[in-house]
KESEZA-18909 format. One record per residue: residue in one letter; y, x, z of N, C-alpha, C in turn. Coordinates in steps of 0.02 Angstrom, whole numbers, padded with zeros to 5 digits, always signed. Layout:
residues N
aYXZYXZYXZ...
end
This chain:
residues 395
m+00978+00274+01363+00963+00334+01404+01024+00353+01446n+01086+00348+01417+01147+00364+01454+01155+00318+01515t+01138+00254+01505+01143+00205+01561+01094+00225+01616y+01035+00246+01596+00984+00266+01645+01009+00325+01687l+01038+00375+01655+01064+00434+01691+01122+00416+01737l+01166+00371+01712+01222+00348+01752+01199+00314+01816n+01149+00273+01810+01123+00237+01868+01092+00285+01920i+01059+00337+01894+01030+00387+01940+01086+00420+01980c+01140+00439+01945+01197+00471+01979+01228+00426+02031l+01238+00362+02014+01266+00314+02061+01221+00305+02122f+01156+00303+02108+01107+00293+02162+01110+00352+02211k+01110+00413+02185+01112+00473+02228+01177+00475+02268h+01233+00458+02235+01298+00457+02267+01298+00407+02325y+01269+00348+02313+01268+00296+02363+01225+00315+02423v+01168+00348+02408+01124+00369+02462+01159+00421+02506y+01196+00467+02477+01227+00520+02515+01280+00493+02562f+01320+00444+02540+01375+00420+02580+01359+00358+02621n+01300+00328+02611+01283+00266+02645+01211+00269+02670k+01201+00300+02727+01134+00311+02752+01112+00259+02802d+01157+00213+02818+01141+00161+02867+01089+00113+02838e+01043+00090+02879+00990+00046+02857+01015-00021+02830k+01077-00041+02850+01102-00105+02827+01116-00105+02752h+01114-00044+02723+01127-00040+02651+01062-00038+02610c+01005-00051+02642+00940-00048+02608+00936-00094+02548f+00968-00152+02554+00966-00200+02499+00996-00169+02435f+01054-00136+02445+01087-00107+02387+01048-00047+02360l+01018-00009+02406+00978+00048+02384+00919+00025+02342n+00885-00027+02366+00828-00055+02329+00849-00082+02261f+00909-00113+02261+00934-00141+02198+00942-00086+02145f+00975-00030+02165+00985+00024+02118+00918+00056+02098r+00874+00062+02148+00808+00091+02135+00771+00049+02083n+00770-00016+02093+00735-00061+02046+00768-00061+01977l+00835-00056+01977+00870-00054+01913+00851+00008+01872n+00844+00064+01906+00824+00125+01873+00752+00121+01847i+00708+00090+01887+00639+00081+01866+00637+00037+01803f+00680-00014+01802+00683-00060+01744+00702-00021+01681f+00754+00020+01685+00776+00058+01627+00723+00108+01605f+00689+00138+01654+00636+00185+01637+00580+00151+01599l+00560+00091+01622+00507+00053+01589+00527+00032+01519m+00591+00013+01511+00615-00008+01446+00610+00050+01396i+00631+00109+01418+00628+00168+01375+00556+00185+01358f+00513+00180+01408+00442+00194+01398+00411+00147+01347m+00429+00082+01352+00402+00032+01306+00427+00044+01235l+00489+00064+01228+00517+00076+01162+00483+00136+01128m+00462+00185+01168+00433+00246+01141+00357+00241+01132k+00326+00191+01163+00253+00186+01161+00229+00170+01091s+00176+00204+01068+00150+00194+01001+00108+00130+00997i+00111+00099+00939+00065+00045+00923-00003+00077+00911e-00055+00051+00941-00122+00080+00933-00163+00039+00884i-00193+00074+00836-00233+00042+00783-00303+00073+00784n-00353+00030+00788-00422+00052+00785-00444+00056+00712g-00455+00116+00688-00475+00126+00618-00544+00100+00601a-00581+00077+00652-00648+00050+00639-00647-00025+00629m-00588-00056+00634-00585-00128+00627-00601-00150+00555h-00628-00211+00549-00646-00240+00484-00687-00190+00443e-00664-00173+00381-00706-00130+00339-00702-00056+00359g-00654-00039+00403-00651+00029+00431-00639+00084+00381g-00596+00071+00330-00583+00121+00279-00512+00148+00280g-00493+00180+00225-00428+00212+00219-00370+00163+00215q-00384+00100+00197-00331+00049+00192-00294+00042+00259i-00331+00045+00314-00302+00039+00380-00252+00095+00393l-00270+00155+00374-00227+00214+00383-00164+00208+00342r-00171+00191+00278-00113+00188+00233-00064+00134+00254t-00089+00075+00268-00045+00019+00287-00011+00033+00353s-00047+00061+00401-00018+00076+00467+00039+00127+00462i+00028+00180+00423+00078+00232+00415+00140+00204+00379g+00128+00164+00327+00183+00135+00290+00224+00087+00332m+00191+00045+00372+00227-00002+00415+00264+00034+00470s+00235+00088+00495+00268+00128+00547+00334+00156+00521a+00333+00183+00460+00395+00210+00430+00445+00155+00417f+00422+00098+00393+00467+00042+00376+00501+00015+00439t+00463+00006+00493+00491-00023+00554+00522+00027+00602g+00504+00092+00594+00527+00143+00641+00486+00144+00705k+00430+00109+00706+00388+00106+00766+00333+00158+00763p+00325+00201+00814+00271+00250+00814+00203+00216+00813v+00154+00250+00784+00087+00222+00781+00035+00277+00795k-00017+00256+00830-00073+00300+00844-00135+00267+00815i-00169+00302+00770-00228+00274+00737-00288+00316+00758f-00339+00284+00782-00400+00319+00803-00461+00290+00767n-00516+00324+00769-00577+00305+00732-00562+00298+00657i-00524+00346+00630-00503+00342+00560-00562+00343+00513r-00565+00292+00470-00619+00284+00420-00688+00290+00452a-00694+00258+00510-00755+00264+00550-00817+00236+00516k-00807+00188+00470-00865+00156+00438-00881+00186+00369r-00853+00244+00355-00868+00279+00292-00918+00335+00306c-00954+00355+00254-01005+00407+00263-00973+00475+00277n-00909+00483+00258-00872+00545+00273-00808+00526+00311p-00814+00508+00375-00756+00483+00413-00701+00536+00421g-00642+00511+00441-00586+00555+00451-00540+00557+00390i-00486+00595+00396-00436+00601+00344-00462+00645+00287m-00461+00618+00225-00480+00656+00166-00416+00680+00131p-00423+00725+00081-00363+00753+00049-00314+00702+00023q-00338+00647-00008-00292+00597-00034-00255+00560+00021h-00289+00550+00079-00255+00519+00136-00204+00567+00166y-00222+00631+00167-00177+00682+00194-00111+00681+00154e-00116+00676+00088-00055+00677+00046-00017+00611+00052a-00052+00556+00062-00019+00491+00072+00023+00493+00135i-00005+00521+00189+00031+00528+00252+00089+00576+00243n+00077+00630+00207+00129+00680+00195+00189+00650+00160a+00177+00607+00110+00232+00576+00072+00275+00533+00117v+00242+00490+00157+00279+00445+00202+00314+00484+00257a+00282+00537+00282+00313+00579+00334+00377+00612+00308k+00377+00633+00245+00436+00666+00217+00495+00619+00212i+00484+00557+00189+00542+00513+00181+00565+00483+00248s+00521+00484+00299+00540+00457+00364+00553+00511+00416n+00550+00575+00395+00562+00632+00440+00519+00627+00503a+00457+00608+00493+00412+00593+00549+00384+00655+00584e+00369+00647+00648+00331+00697+00685+00258+00674+00686l+00212+00722+00677+00141+00705+00675+00101+00748+00723s+00048+00719+00749+00000+00758+00789-00070+00744+00764n-00113+00795+00768-00182+00791+00743-00183+00777+00668y-00135+00805+00632-00129+00793+00560-00163+00849+00522f-00227+00839+00506-00265+00887+00466-00323+00851+00433i-00349+00880+00379-00405+00850+00344-00466+00850+00389g-00497+00792+00395-00554+00784+00439-00537+00752+00506s-00472+00748+00522-00451+00719+00586-00470+00646+00590k-00494+00625+00648-00514+00555+00658-00463+00517+00700e-00409+00551+00719-00357+00519+00758-00290+00552+00742i-00239+00512+00733-00173+00538+00715-00118+00497+00749e-00064+00531+00767-00005+00496+00792+00053+00510+00746f+00088+00457+00726+00142+00462+00677+00205+00433+00709i+00256+00476+00716+00319+00454+00749+00376+00461+00699p+00395+00405+00666+00447+00408+00615+00516+00414+00646k+00561+00442+00607+00632+00445+00627+00673+00407+00575k+00722+00439+00545+00765+00404+00498+00738+00410+00427l+00735+00352+00392+00716+00352+00321+00772+00384+00280q+00751+00425+00232+00799+00458+00188+00774+00458+00116a+00820+00446+00069+00802+00450-00002+00794+00524-00020k+00737+00541-00049+00722+00610-00063+00682+00618-00128k+00681+00679-00152+00635+00697-00206+00576+00732-00173i+00516+00706-00187+00456+00731-00153+00407+00758-00204d+00378+00816-00189+00324+00845-00230+00259+00839-00191l+00210+00806-00222+00144+00798-00191+00091+00833-00232s+00044+00864-00197-00011+00897-00232-00077+00871-00205i-00117+00841-00249-00182+00814-00230-00236+00862-00256s-00269+00896-00211-00317+00948-00231-00383+00920-00257s-00396+00856-00242-00460+00825-00261-00449+00776-00319a-00500+00737-00333-00494+00683-00383-00479+00617-00348g-00444+00620-00293-00425+00560-00256-00377+00517-00298s-00376+00454-00281-00336+00405-00319-00261+00416-00309i-00224+00426-00364-00151+00431-00360-00122+00366-00337a-00150+00310-00360-00124+00244-00341-00127+00233-00266l-00181+00255-00234-00187+00246-00162-00139+00291-00124v-00126+00350-00150-00078+00395-00118-00009+00364-00117l+00008+00327-00170+00074+00296-00176+00081+00232-00137q+00025+00202-00118+00024+00134-00090+00071+00125-00030a+00067+00169+00019+00106+00161+00081+00180+00173+00070i+00197+00223+00030+00267+00241+00021+00305+00188-00018m+00269+00150-00060+00303+00101-00103+00336+00045-00064f+00307+00025-00007+00341-00026+00033+00379+00003+00093a+00360+00063+00113+00395+00096+00170+00469+00106+00154v+00485+00122+00091+00554+00139+00073+00599+00077+00069l+00571+00018+00076+00612-00043+00070+00664-00051+00125n+00661-00009+00176+00712-00012+00229+00767+00041+00218l+00764+00076+00163+00817+00123+00146+00880+00084+00126k+00937+00107+00149+00999+00072+00134+01028+00092+00067k+01015+00153+00045+01042+00176-00019+01000+00234-00044g+01014+00253-00106+00979+00310-00135+00917+00291-00174k+00882+00341-00198+00822+00331-00238+00770+00382-00217v+00707+00360-00217+00652+00405-00200+00616+00425-00265k+00610+00490-00276+00575+00514-00336+00515+00556-00313i+00457+00540-00340+00396+00574-00319+00362+00605-00380n+00352+00671-00376+00313+00706-00427+00243+00718-00400v+00194+00690-00433+00125+00696-00410+00087+00743-00456n+00058+00795-00427+00016+00842-00464-00055+00838-00436g-00103+00823-00479-00172+00817-00457-00193+00745-00448g-00256+00736-00433-00282+00669-00422-00306+00636-00487a-00334+00576-00478-00362+00538-00534-00321+00475-00547v-00317+00456-00611-00280+00396-00628-00322+00333-00619c-00388+00342-00613-00432+00285-00600-00492+00309-00559g-00521+00264-00522-00577+00281-00478-00620+00221-00465k-00678+00234-00436-00727+00181-00427-00707+00131-00374w-00670+00153-00323-00655+00109-00266-00581+00094-00259a-00543+00105-00312-00471+00094-00306-00442+00065-00370a-00386+00030-00363-00350+00006-00422-00325+00066-00462p-00330+00064-00529-00305+00120-00569-00229+00125-00566l-00203+00183-00584-00131+00192-00584-00099+00147-00637n-00134+00136-00693-00109+00090-00744-00103+00019-00718y-00143+00002-00668-00137-00064-00637-00072-00069-00598v-00057-00018-00559+00006-00017-00520+00065-00022-00568k+00061+00015-00623+00115+00017-00672+00123-00050-00709n+00068-00084-00725+00071-00142-00769+00061-00209-00733v+00042-00208-00669+00033-00270-00632+00076-00272-00569l+00062-00227-00522+00096-00230-00457+00171-00225-00464i+00196-00175-00499+00268-00166-00505+00302-00222-00544p+00275-00243-00602+00306-00300-00638+00306-00365-00599v+00252-00380-00562+00251-00441-00522+00303-00437-00466l+00307-00380-00432+00356-00372-00378+00428-00372-00407a+00436-00351-00469+00502-00350-00500+00532-00420-00505r+00489-00471-00508+00512-00540-00509+00549-00557-00445f+00536-00517-00393+00567-00530-00327+00614-00472-00307s+00642-00439-00358+00694-00388-00351+00669-00319-00331y+00603-00307-00333+00578-00240-00320+00592-00197-00382s+00610-00134-00371+00627-00090-00427+00591-00023-00423a+00546-00010-00470+00511+00053-00473+00484+00064-00543r+00470+00126-00560+00438+00140-00624+00393+00200-00618i+00340+00200-00659+00290+00254-00658+00282+00281-00728n+00282+00348-00733+00269+00381-00796+00208+00427-00787i+00154+00410-00821+00093+00451-00817+00099+00506-00870t+00106+00568-00848+00115+00623-00895+00050+00660-00911k+00000+00651-00869-00066+00680-00883-00120+00640-00847y-00173+00626-00883-00229+00588-00853-00276+00635-00816g-00300+00611-00759-00349+00648-00721-00410+00604-00707y-00469+00633-00710-00531+00596-00699-00574+00632-00647y-00621+00594-00620-00671+00623-00574-00717+00669-00615p-00737+00729-00592-00730+00753-00522-00672+00803-00511k-00635+00821-00565-00586+00875-00557-00515+00849-00544g-00501+00788-00561-00433+00762-00552-00385+00794-00602g-00329+00820-00576-00281+00854-00619-00230+00809-00651g-00226+00746-00630-00177+00701-00659-00106+00719-00638k-00058+00696-00677+00012+00707-00661+00052+00643-00675s+00098+00628-00630+00139+00568-00639+00206+00576-00603i+00254+00538-00627+00321+00537-00596+00336+00465-00576v+00356+00456-00514+00370+00389-00487+00441+00387-00461e+00477+00335-00478+00545+00326-00452+00550+00256-00421i+00574+00253-00359+00581+00190-00324+00654+00182-00302t+00685+00127-00321+00753+00112-00299+00750+00055-00249p+00759+00070-00184+00753+00018-00132+00801-00040-00145s+00778-00100-00129+00818-00160-00137+00795-00213-00088k+00835-00265-00078+00814-00320-00036+00769-00367-00075l+00709-00376-00052+00662-00421-00086+00686-00493-00082r+00683-00528-00138+00692-00600-00136+00628-00631-00108l+00631-00694-00089+00574-00728-00059+00515-00731-00108i+00458-00706-00086+00398-00707-00129+00363-00774-00122n+00368-00814-00174+00331-00876-00181+00297-00875-00249l+00231-00868-00248+00194-00860-00310+00135-00909-00309l+00148-00971-00328+00097-01024-00324+00078-01052-00392e+00121-01047-00441+00107-01073-00508+00114-01016-00558r+00062-01001-00595+00065-00944-00641+00090-00962-00711g+00093-01027-00728+00117-01047-00793+00065-01037-00847s+00087-01035-00910+00042-01028-00967+00024-00955-00981l-00036-00945-01009-00058-00878-01029-00021-00859-01093i+00014-00802-01091+00054-00780-01148+00012-00735-01194n-00018-00682-01165-00059-00637-01205-00102-00593-01160i-00149-00559-01191-00192-00510-01155-00185-00443-01191y-00173-00392-01153-00163-00325-01181-00197-00274-01135g-00198-00212-01157-00229-00161-01115-00228-00093-01146i-00264-00047-01113-00268+00022-01137-00339+00048-01125a-00369+00076-01177-00434+00109-01172-00421+00183-01181h-00435+00223-01130-00418+00294-01132-00479+00337-01118a-00480+00395-01149-00536+00442-01139-00511+00512-01152s-00546+00560-01123-00528+00630-01134-00544+00649-01206k-00508+00698-01233-00516+00717-01303-00587+00740-01320e-00623+00765-01270-00692+00787-01282-00737+00730-01303l-00716+00668-01290-00757+00609-01306-00736+00574-01370k-00689+00606-01406-00663+00574-01466-00716+00569-01521d-00757+00620-01529-00809+00620-01581-00858+00562-01572k-00868+00542-01509-00915+00487-01495-00879+00419-01495r-00814+00420-01511-00774+00359-01516-00780+00314-01454v-00778+00347-01396-00788+00311-01333-00734+00259-01321a-00671+00277-01331-00616+00230-01319-00620+00170-01366e-00634+00183-01430-00641+00128-01478-00697+00081-01460r-00752+00108-01436-00810+00067-01418-00796+00023-01357m-00760+00051-01308-00740+00010-01250-00694-00047-01273c-00647-00030-01316-00599-00078-01342-00634-00134-01381k-00678-00115-01426-00713-00164-01469-00756-00211-01427s-00791-00184-01378-00834-00225-01335-00793-00275-01294a-00738-00252-01264-00696-00296-01224-00665-00351-01268s-00642-00332-01327-00611-00380-01373-00661-00434-01393k-00722-00414-01406-00775-00461-01427-00788-00512-01372i-00795-00490-01310-00809-00536-01254-00751-00584-01243l-00690-00559-01244-00631-00601-01233-00624-00653-01288n-00638-00633-01349-00632-00680-01405-00686-00733-01401e-00746-00714-01383-00802-00761-01379-00795-00810-01320e-00772-00784-01263-00772-00824-01201-00709-00868-01194i-00650-00841-01212-00589-00880-01202-00546-00884-01265s-00576-00865-01322-00543-00872-01388-00475-00838-01392i-00471-00778-01364-00409-00740-01367-00424-00670-01394k-00384-00648-01441-00390-00580-01467-00340-00535-01432p-00363-00489-01392-00316-00447-01354-00287-00391-01396s-00232-00363-01371-00202-00304-01402-00215-00245-01356i-00262-00202-01375-00282-00146-01332-00268-00080-01367n-00227-00039-01336-00211+00028-01363-00269+00075-01349v-00285+00116-01399-00337+00167-01392-00304+00235-01391v-00316+00273-01337-00285+00339-01331-00335+00391-01308y-00327+00452-01334-00366+00509-01310-00318+00559-01279v-00336+00585-01221-00289+00624-01181-00317+00693-01162d-00271+00739-01148-00291+00804-01120-00307+00794-01047s-00362+00821-01025-00381+00815-00954-00424+00875-00934m-00431+00884-00868-00468+00942-00843-00544+00933-00849c-00566+00871-00858-00637+00859-00865-00647+00795-00906k-00708+00783-00928-00722+00723-00966-00715+00661-00922g-00691+00608-00954-00685+00545-00917-00656+00491-00962c-00663+00429-00941-00636+00373-00980-00629+00311-00936g-00591+00264-00961-00581+00201-00926-00545+00151-00970i-00545+00089-00949-00509+00037-00985-00476-00009-00934e-00413-00027-00947-00378-00075-00904-00353-00132-00948l-00363-00193-00924-00344-00253-00961-00295-00294-00919f-00249-00328-00953-00197-00366-00918-00186-00433-00952a-00183-00486-00912-00169-00554-00937-00100-00574-00913r-00054-00581-00961+00015-00598-00944+00025-00674-00947f+00048-00702-00891+00066-00772-00886+00141-00779-00880d+00166-00840-00880+00238-00852-00873+00265-00820-00809n+00227-00826-00754+00253-00806-00688+00216-00749-00655t+00164-00723-00686+00125-00670-00654+00085-00631-00705i+00051-00579-00682+00006-00539-00724-00058-00527-00684l-00115-00536-00716-00179-00521-00686-00208-00459-00719g-00248-00421-00681-00275-00360-00709-00349-00351-00694s-00381-00308-00734-00451-00288-00721-00461-00219-00750d-00517-00188-00734-00529-00121-00759-00603-00107-00763g-00620-00056-00802-00688-00030-00807-00685+00045-00807l-00729+00077-00772-00729+00150-00765-00790+00180-00798g-00779+00229-00841-00835+00264-00873-00872+00308-00824e-00938+00305-00828-00981+00346-00785-01040+00372-00825r-01072+00423-00800-01131+00449-00834-01186+00396-00838k-01220+00395-00894-01276+00349-00907-01255+00276-00914i-01189+00264-00920-01165+00196-00933-01131+00197-01001r-01154+00155-01046-01127+00153-01114-01054+00130-01115a-01016+00154-01161-00946+00135-01169-00941+00059-01180e-00988+00031-01217-00988-00041-01230-00995-00081-01165d-01035-00056-01119-01045-00090-01055-00982-00086-01012v-00946-00030-01017-00884-00023-00978-00832-00073-01003g-00826-00080-01069-00780-00128-01098-00798-00199-01080e-00862-00215-01083-00885-00283-01067-00872-00299-00993f-00884-00250-00950-00873-00261-00878-00800-00279-00865a-00754-00241-00894-00683-00253-00884-00663-00322-00910a-00690-00341-00968-00673-00406-00998-00698-00464-00955r-00759-00460-00933-00787-00514-00891-00752-00519-00824k-00731-00462-00798-00694-00461-00735-00626-00496-00744l-00593-00484-00801-00529-00517-00814-00538-00592-00824i-00591-00611-00860-00605-00682-00871-00615-00718-00804k-00650-00685-00757-00660-00714-00691-00593-00725-00656q-00547-00677-00661-00481-00684-00630-00443-00742-00662i-00446-00747-00728-00410-00800-00764-00436-00869-00744r-00502-00875-00740-00532-00940-00723-00524-00959-00649s-00503-00912-00608-00492-00927-00537-00430-00970-00525n-00384-00970-00573-00321-01006-00568-00273-00976-00517g-00289-00918-00489-00245-00886-00441-00189-00847-00474c-00134-00838-00438-00078-00798-00463-00087-00724-00449a-00130-00708-00401-00142-00638-00382-00216-00623-00389d-00233-00570-00426-00304-00551-00433-00328-00516-00369e-00390-00493-00370-00419-00466-00308-00383-00404-00283y-00355-00362-00328-00317-00304-00307-00250-00325-00277l-00214-00368-00313-00147-00389-00291-00150-00428-00226a-00206-00464-00216-00213-00506-00156-00204-00466-00091d-00227-00403-00090-00218-00363-00029-00155-00319-00034q-00137-00296-00094-00079-00252-00100-00013-00288-00087i-00011-00353-00099+00052-00389-00092+00067-00410-00020i+00018-00402+00025+00026-00425+00095+00087-00395+00130p+00098-00328+00129+00157-00301+00163+00222-00327+00133y+00223-00336+00067+00284-00360+00033+00298-00433+00052m+00246-00473+00060+00255-00542+00083+00287-00544+00152a+00263-00502+00197+00290-00500+00265+00363-00478+00265i+00378-00425+00227+00447-00400+00224+00493-00453+00192s+00468-00486+00141+00506-00539+00108+00521-00596+00155a+00471-00617+00194+00481-00671+00242+00533-00653+00295i+00529-00591+00320+00577-00567+00370+00648-00565+00342k+00655-00535+00283+00721-00525+00253+00755-00591+00235n+00714-00642+00217+00742-00706+00195+00735-00761+00246a+00703-00746+00303+00694-00795+00358+00662-00859+00333e+00614-00852+00287+00577-00910+00262+00504-00889+00251k+00460-00937+00245+00390-00920+00234+00377-00901+00162s+00332-00854+00154+00312-00829+00088+00241-00853+00074q+00228-00871+00010+00162-00897-00008+00138-00869-00074v+00073-00854-00077+00042-00830-00139-00026-00862-00147s-00041-00886-00208-00109-00910-00222-00149-00852-00250v-00211-00845-00227-00251-00786-00245-00316-00806-00278a-00343-00758-00317-00407-00770-00349-00463-00767-00298e-00454-00723-00249-00505-00712-00198-00473-00683-00136i-00495-00706-00078-00470-00677-00015-00520-00623+00006t-00500-00561-00003-00545-00505+00008-00541-00479+00079s-00590-00437+00097-00589-00406+00164-00530-00358+00170h-00510-00327+00114-00451-00284+00115-00389-00324+00132a-00383-00384+00104-00325-00427+00118-00324-00446+00192e-00381-00464+00219-00385-00484+00290-00368-00425+00335t-00390-00365+00316-00373-00305+00355-00298-00292+00354n-00269-00296+00295-00197-00284+00289-00158-00334+00331i-00180-00396+00332-00146-00448+00371-00146-00429+00445k-00202-00407+00471-00207-00389+00542-00162-00330+00559i-00157-00282+00515-00115-00224+00527-00041-00243+00526v-00020-00278+00474+00050-00297+00466+00074-00339+00525e+00032-00384+00549+00050-00427+00605+00064-00387+00669k+00037-00327+00675+00049-00285+00734+00119-00253+00733f+00150-00251+00674+00214-00217+00668+00274-00265+00662l+00263-00323+00634+00318-00369+00620+00308-00437+00654p+00363-00471+00672+00357-00537+00705+00342-00592+00654i+00284-00586+00623+00263-00636+00573+00191-00657+00588k+00171-00712+00557+00103-00736+00565+00077-00760+00498f+00019-00734+00478-00012-00755+00416-00061-00812+00428k-00067-00854+00378-00117-00907+00379-00155-00904+00313i-00221-00906+00317-00263-00905+00257-00290-00976+00245d-00271-01005+00189-00295-01070+00169-00352-01059+00120k-00414-01055+00145-00471-01038+00103-00488-01093+00053k-00474-01155+00072-00488-01211+00027-00446-01207-00036n-00382-01194-00028-00336-01190-00086-00323-01119-00109k-00358-01071-00078-00350-00999-00094-00277-00978-00093r-00247-00990-00036-00177-00970-00027-00169-00927+00035v-00122-00880+00031-00103-00840+00088-00030-00858+00103i-00017-00875+00167+00049-00898+00187+00074-00852+00243c+00136-00829+00239+00165-00786+00289+00229-00817+00316a+00231-00829+00381+00290-00861+00412+00317-00816+00468v+00382-00819+00478+00415-00782+00533+00401-00816+00598k+00381-00777+00648+00370-00805+00715+00437-00812+00751h+00447-00870+00782+00508-00882+00820+00489-00882+00894e+00514-00832+00929+00497-00825+01000+00530-00880+01042
end
């Protein structure tokens, strides 16, 4: 900007003292030079535009775009937010997700309100902070944390601490918070990612009311190469339910059903903790994890009205068996959540990153398209071998 102003001053000075037509060449030169600097400034300030109706047209587009904007420092404008959902626009859980990333990146926002279908996010400097978030609905805590978890990887020092009040620890359309705690973070820890989650209160649909504390210590990711999962070590999990369901032994029934299926189908007896928790409303769920030498796979089952506890446990067990038999290192949740980390890893290490997946989901494909708009990388999907490959683009 200083160069641009200096050139304007020189140009005006030259015009005042040199009005002869023979100096037109020099006048045009300075004029064009100023236009060049103006265009450069304009290009640097112009927002990346993201159509929220692309692919599945859900909240994933919003979260990944905001997170990548904060990580790269590039402004973003998102329109048609959640256009393919029955209740389009920003919902309370999306509002808080944006709020969290805005706080650590000191961002300026426009059209930032619940129900908004278009938003502009202009990040400034990332800062390590303590953040308090309040989720008024039963929105997924895990999804609120999703964007901030990779956005902070460009912090040079410090630690981010997030206190979350409200929300649900598990939901029908999202990975449970126990999944983030027991799969995403431990798998990323193999590549030098550092974070921890403490669930202090469980929240269920429809009232939410969950509480958790999250601490993230930014670090340089090592190269993510996850192609061989090694041997299966053990299967473990947690069956949880509100205390109001203790008399009906809901958690025990989920646990027993899941254990029976796993033992019958793959001859493994899992270790599943049974817990009853204080919560604002009735609810239950089960999360299962398969630990291998090099990775962890996860699955879950969510309790709902008119669905027996035994069926919830069986659903989670069969879902985990499917992931195990896929031979992939990343289950269906991790396949899309690891995409931003793969890109950042490839950039930081100047090498290609590779992950074998159980399934290439539409969420993964959406994340790929978004991340490619922010970083000089290119993803390749090898559907035959079920691999996702991320390489740095060389201009």
